Steps between C-alpha positions, in 0.01 A plus 500: 500500500399862454227627734269787408319726748174625352149595603228237512131522418321739272469867592128488416448229765644724772352831381151412370351843568694748286262782587594467867867562422415789268300667777789459747788584264335727247448446128809397307703393804602137516442282806803330655525138392442310825534151355746288699835380363601134476805312379454329162714265295629609159203332331248697710401247766455632854723322751273302733418571864590870506342672797633854456762714328662820620731732306698772675804718444706761674644800311821392331452137608384187324137405457405219739224256407367271773271215399327287764412144403281251684719190530259208485734214406313412180522807278785687674768313691835586655804305381856523619799316645 
């Protein structure tokens, strides 16, 4: 299965007052997209029970993505030997 990391929600929901950002940033500047990331399946469904995601990298190193899930036994379970 291929997993896709993409932003969730609509930008308008998080930035309802455009004038506020224009007054802080100046006309023509674009506000930073603060919508959170979440892991999705190939068909666009968000994986359930995600609590947070964090993406980091060091110069010359790989990008590390950490996703925290709430393991509730019904929607996310741990299987193994």
